[in-house]
N, C-alpha and C positions, 0 to 999 in steps of 0.2 A: 754899596757894601756887598761883599761876597756872601753867597749863601753858604750854609754849613757844609753841604756836600762838596762845594768847590774848595773850601779850606781842607777838608779831608783828603782830597786828591792832591793838594799841594804839599802835604807833609807825610803822606803814607805811600808805601810802595806795595803793590799787589805782588807778592813773591811768586805766585803762580804765573804771572804774566811777564816776568823779566826775561831778557835774553841771556844767552850763555855767558857773555862778557860780564854783565852785572851780577849774575849768579856767582861767578868765580870771585869777584871782588867782595861780595857779601860773605862768602865762605872764608876768604883770606882774613877778613876783619874778625869774624868769629873765631878763627884759629888763633889770631893774635891775642884776642881777649882770653881765650883758654890758656895760652902760653903764659900770660900774665898771672893766671891763677896758680900755675905750677912754679913760677919763679919767685923765690923767697928773698926778702930783704929785711933789714932791721928797721923798726919804727922808732919814734922819738923816745920810747921807753925801753929800748934795746930788746924788744920782743921780735921774734921772727914771724913775719906775716907776708902774705903774697903781695906782689905788685898791684894786683887787682884790688885787694883790700885797702892798700895805701891810697890809691886814687879814689876809690869809692868812699872812703872815710872822710875825705875832704868835702864830700857833698852832704854829709850829715848836718842837720840843723845846728847841733851843738858846736860844730866846727866852722860853720858859715851861716850864722843867723840872718844875714842880709842878702843871701843868695837868691831868694825868691820874693823878696819884698822891696819895692822902691826902685830907685834909679841904679842900684848896683847890679840888677839882674843881668843885663847884657854884658857889661865888662867882666863880671865875675865868671860867667859861663864861657866867655871868650878865653879867659885865662885857664879855666878848667880844661877846655878842649885842647889848648896849646900844650898843657902839661901831659894830657893823655897821648897826644900824637908824638910828643917828644920821647916817650918811652921806646926804647929800642925794640924793633919788630912790630910795632903797631903802625900799620899803614892802611890807607883806604884807597889805594890805587890812584886813579885820577879824580876821585870824588872830592869835591871842594865843599867845605862847610864854612859858611860865613854868618857872622852875627852882627 
């Protein structure tokens, strides 16, 4: 079994140590998330909310009680990421996320 520090290295990026290409990709992703906060849409109650709020509200326990418990964890988060990336302007360059 891996030691805790090996797991940390597998899932975390030291922002001070990334090269310029990765730094640009991270910045582009942050810019896309910020653009989502500025782009307004109507929710199911016909209220104007940001795209960011719409996608993050899906992750609330009240909206997805099985998202963090049991066998639904991976498929639920796969769909969540698919919907996030499907929003126009949200790209992660060549970064590949797999679940």
